[in-house]
C-alpha positions, -999 to 999 in steps of 0.1 A, spaced: -441 343 -698 -458 369 -681 -458 372 -644 -497 369 -642 -496 338 -665 -509 304 -649 -474 287 -656 -454 312 -637 -435 305 -606 -454 327 -585 -488 313 -595 -475 277 -589 -462 287 -554 -496 302 -544 -515 270 -557 -490 248 -536 -496 268 -507 -534 269 -511 -532 232 -514 -508 224 -483 -527 252 -458 -525 250 -423 -558 237 -419 -568 203 -409 -576 179 -438 -600 156 -419 -623 156 -388 -602 133 -370 -571 158 -375 -592 185 -366 -601 169 -333 -565 159 -326 -555 198 -330 -579 207 -306 -566 186 -279 -538 197 -257 -504 177 -255 -508 138 -247 -502 122 -213 -470 112 -228 -458 145 -241 -470 161 -207 -445 136 -187 -417 139 -212 -422 179 -205 -417 171 -167 -386 147 -174 -372 179 -195 -376 202 -167 -362 181 -141 -330 176 -165 -327 212 -165 -327 218 -130 -303 191 -128 -279 209 -145 -285 242 -129 -279 225 -95 -245 209 -109 -256 175 -103 -249 168 -140 -217 181 -161 -235 182 -193 -271 185 -206 -267 152 -222 -260 135 -188 -285 152 -174 -311 142 -199 -298 106 -196 -302 105 -158 -340 120 -161 -348 94 -187 -351 118 -216 -332 130 -248 -318 160 -258 -340 160 -288 -369 162 -263 -351 191 -245 -348 209 -278 -385 205 -286 -400 213 -250 -372 238 -239 -357 254 -266 -355 286 -252 -335 271 -222 -305 258 -241 -280 274 -261 -255 257 -287 -230 283 -300 -221 263 -330 -233 231 -348 -214 202 -330 -207 225 -301 -212 219 -266 -249 225 -255 -252 246 -224 -285 252 -201 -293 289 -194 -294 301 -158 -329 305 -159 -362 301 -181 -395 312 -184 -416 279 -188 -443 273 -166 -452 238 -149 -477 226 -123 -461 221 -90 -477 209 -55 -469 231 -28 -479 232 8 -499 264 16 -517 273 47 -548 263 31 -532 227 25 -514 209 -3 -526 227 -36 -516 222 -74 -504 256 -87 -489 268 -117 -453 280 -111 -441 304 -138 -403 303 -147 -374 284 -131 -369 305 -102 -405 297 -89 -401 260 -98 -367 263 -75 -384 281 -50 -410 253 -48 -387 225 -44 -365 242 -20 -396 248 3 -406 214 -1 -372 201 10 -373 223 40 -406 212 50 -397 177 48 -362 185 66 -380 202 95 -405 175 100 -376 150 101 -359 173 128 -329 175 103 -335 214 106 -348 239 131 -383 251 127 -370 285 122 -357 274 88 -391 279 76 -389 317 81 -369 319 49 -405 312 32 -426 338 49 -444 360 22 -432 340 -6 -457 330 -32 -460 307 -60 -488 311 -84 -506 335 -62 -504 314 -33 -484 319 0 -462 290 13 -464 277 46 -441 291 71 -458 284 103 -445 254 122 -475 250 144 -495 246 114 -472 224 95 -473 200 126 -512 202 124 -510 189 88 -483 164 97 -509 151 123 -536 151 99 -515 129 73 -516 159 46 -477 160 45 -473 122 40 -497 123 9 -478 152 -10 -470 141 -47 -438 144 -63 -430 182 -69 -440 182 -106 -476 172 -114 -479 146 -136 -508 145 -158 -523 113 -141 -515 127 -105 -538 155 -112 -572 132 -117 
C-alpha cells in the first residue's frame, strides 16, 4: 500500500480529523460556543478562588479541606485554577502556589465610591480583601483611622483605594458602606 492510497493510515487520520473538526455542528452549538461561562460556572470560579485564598491564609491545612469549606471540589479547582495548584506525582499531595495570575471582579471602595473592578492576580485580590477588612474595622472603631494610611496610593484595576478617613465617614453616613456586596462580585450581583 502506497503512502498516498485512500486506505493508508495517514489518509484515514486526516478524514477522521476533518469529520471531527472543532467547528460546531449546529447553530445551537455555535450560539453556546459564543457565550461566555454560565452563571453557575462563574459562581463556581468565585468559590474556587475563595478556596485558594483560604489555603494561602492558613485557614485550611489542605486544598481538599479548603474546597470542602467553600462548597466546591478539587475537580473544580483543577478546572478553573489549574495553574494555581501543583501535584508532584499522581496520588501525591496537592499544594497551592503562593500566587496566581487569575483575574476576578471585586468590589472596592474608592474616592468615587464603591466600584466593581478587575483585580489581576492573587496579590491584587488579597489587597482588595485587606482594604475592605480594614475599612470595616475602622468604622467599628476596632482600629484607628491611621490604619487606612497603609492603602494610600495603592491601586486595584487602575482605581486608587480609599485612604481618607473623612471621606470614608461621609460614605458611611450616606449608607454607601452598608450596601457593599461581598468582595467577589458574583454574576447576579452585577445586574
